[in-house]
C-alpha positions in Angstrom: 69.0 86.9 197.2 71.6 89.7 197.3 71.2 92.4 199.6 73.1 95.8 200.3 73.5 95.2 203.6 76.3 92.7 204.0 75.6 92.3 207.6 72.0 91.3 206.8 73.1 88.7 204.3 75.4 86.9 206.6 72.4 86.6 209.2 70.8 84.9 206.6 73.4 82.6 205.3 74.6 81.7 208.8 70.9 81.1 209.5 70.7 78.5 206.3 74.0 77.0 207.3 72.9 76.3 211.1 69.7 74.7 209.9 71.6 72.2 207.1 74.2 71.4 209.7 70.8 70.0 211.9 69.1 68.9 208.8 72.5 66.1 208.3 72.6 65.4 211.9 69.4 64.4 212.4 69.5 62.3 208.6 72.9 60.8 210.3 70.4 59.9 213.5 68.1 57.8 211.3 70.3 55.4 209.4 72.6 54.7 212.5 69.4 54.0 214.5 67.9 51.3 212.5 71.8 49.8 212.6 72.1 50.0 215.8 68.7 48.2 216.4 69.4 45.4 213.9 72.9 44.8 215.1 71.4 44.9 218.4 74.3 47.7 219.2 73.4 49.0 222.9 76.2 51.1 223.2 76.0 52.5 219.0 72.3 53.1 220.6 73.3 55.4 223.7 75.9 57.2 221.2 72.9 58.1 219.0 70.9 59.0 221.6 73.6 61.3 223.4 73.9 63.1 219.5 70.4 64.2 220.5 71.5 66.9 223.0 73.5 69.0 220.0 70.4 68.3 217.9 67.9 69.7 220.5 70.8 72.9 220.8 70.3 73.7 217.1 67.2 73.9 217.5 67.3 76.2 220.1 70.0 78.4 218.3 67.7 78.7 215.0 64.6 80.3 216.9 66.9 82.5 218.5 68.5 83.4 215.1 65.4 83.5 213.1 63.7 86.0 215.8 67.1 88.1 215.9 66.4 88.5 212.1 62.8 89.7 212.6 63.4 91.8 215.1 66.7 93.7 213.4 65.6 93.7 209.9 62.0 93.9 209.6 62.4 91.4 206.4 59.9 91.0 203.8 58.9 88.6 200.5 61.2 85.5 199.9 63.2 86.2 203.3 60.8 86.9 205.4 59.1 83.3 204.1 62.5 81.9 204.4 62.6 82.6 207.9 59.3 81.3 208.8 59.8 78.1 206.9 63.1 78.1 209.1 60.8 78.1 212.1 58.3 75.0 211.1 61.5 73.2 209.2 63.5 73.0 212.6 60.4 71.8 214.7 59.9 68.9 211.9 64.1 68.1 212.1 63.9 67.6 216.2 60.6 65.8 216.1 62.8 63.6 213.3 65.9 63.5 215.9 63.4 62.5 218.8 62.0 59.5 216.6 65.5 58.3 215.5 66.4 57.9 219.0 63.2 56.5 220.4 64.0 53.6 217.6 67.1 52.9 218.5 66.5 52.8 222.3 63.8 50.1 221.6 64.8 46.3 223.4 65.3 43.9 220.6 66.4 40.3 220.3 68.1 39.9 217.4 67.5 36.2 216.8 63.5 36.8 217.5 63.1 39.7 215.8 65.0 37.9 212.2 61.9 35.5 212.7 59.3 38.0 212.0 60.9 38.9 208.6 60.5 42.8 208.4 64.2 43.6 208.6 64.8 44.1 204.8 61.5 46.3 204.7 62.6 48.3 207.6 65.9 48.7 206.1 64.2 49.8 202.8 61.8 52.7 204.7 65.2 54.0 206.3 67.1 54.1 203.4 63.6 55.8 202.1 62.9 58.0 205.0 66.1 59.7 204.7 66.6 60.0 201.0 63.8 62.1 201.5 64.9 64.2 204.6 68.0 65.0 202.7 66.2 65.7 199.1 63.6 67.7 201.4 66.8 69.8 202.7 68.2 70.0 199.2 65.3 71.9 198.2 65.5 74.4 201.0 69.1 74.7 200.2 68.3 75.4 196.5 65.0 76.8 196.8 63.9 73.8 194.2 60.6 73.2 194.6 60.4 70.2 191.8 62.6 68.4 194.4 60.2 69.2 197.2 57.2 68.0 195.5 58.7 64.7 194.5 59.9 64.1 198.4 56.3 64.6 198.9 55.0 62.1 196.8 57.5 59.7 197.7 55.4 59.4 201.6 52.8 57.3 199.8 55.5 54.6 199.5 56.8 54.7 202.7 53.2 54.7 203.9 52.4 51.6 201.6 55.5 49.7 203.1 54.6 50.8 206.7 51.0 48.9 206.3 53.2 46.5 204.7 55.6 45.8 207.3 52.1 46.0 210.0 50.1 43.7 208.6 52.9 41.0 208.6 54.0 41.3 211.9 50.1 41.3 213.3 49.4 38.2 211.8 52.4 36.9 213.2 51.8 38.1 216.4 48.8 36.2 215.9 50.3 33.0 215.1 53.3 33.3 217.8 51.3 35.2 220.9 54.3 34.4 222.9 56.0 37.1 220.5 53.8 39.8 220.9 56.1 41.9 223.0 59.2 41.9 219.8 56.6 42.3 217.5 55.0 45.5 219.1 58.7 47.0 219.6 59.1 46.5 215.3 55.3 48.3 215.0 56.7 51.1 217.1 59.8 50.9 214.8 58.1 51.2 211.4 55.9 53.6 213.1 58.6 56.0 213.7 60.2 55.4 210.3 56.4 56.6 209.0 56.2 59.6 211.1 59.8 60.6 210.1 58.6 60.4 206.4 56.1 62.6 207.6 58.2 65.2 208.8 60.3 65.1 206.0 57.0 65.8 204.0 56.4 68.8 206.4 59.7 70.2 205.3 58.8 69.4 201.4 55.9 71.5 202.2 57.8 74.1 204.1 60.3 75.1 200.7 56.7 75.3 198.5 55.9 78.1 200.9 59.1 79.8 201.0 59.8 79.5 197.5 56.2 80.2 195.9 54.3 81.9 198.4 51.3 79.1 198.7 50.5 76.8 201.8 50.3 73.4 200.1 49.6 71.5 203.6 46.4 70.1 203.4 46.0 69.5 200.1 46.3 65.8 198.4 48.9 67.1 196.3 50.8 70.0 195.0 50.3 71.4 191.8 53.4 70.9 189.2 
């Protein structure tokens, strides 16, 4: 929507750009975190964790921008919904960043981890979760509710992969109790990726609210 008030339009544009910048950062964190875990890269993991400071800074900046726009302009209709959605989305993005840090900071013995045979599933979960985050942000940028709803539907696939990994790990730990510590680490990693997918789903639901004015958070599936 175009506005006659150019300053107001610039404020909204800057808010959108800052949120997308935060989203790009956290989506990169996901892939980097899993790669560091699988490679046993402690230095890389530390670098991923250090970047979380920038995620937190952007979270605070976006909150401040939203409050300022609300206070000075009293937006209505889709502008108001965009600002309210942004406040929710930044919470989910910040938590995605936290989960990425959790993934790469879990200690991992590469040789023992490989023995569990779940690396390919974890890599697939990471790829899918990162794509969900990117697609939900693209839906926000373009006001694309069809893309947002496809993100919501993808969450079931991540859940199924998580349960498959969990069952495989639990069976392996029953067979080899001495490996419970390493298996538990992978359980936490899989759980973090599943949570990232949940947060991406929340972002997509916020996009539907922003565009359509409908709250679909507690429905099984949005209407097409």
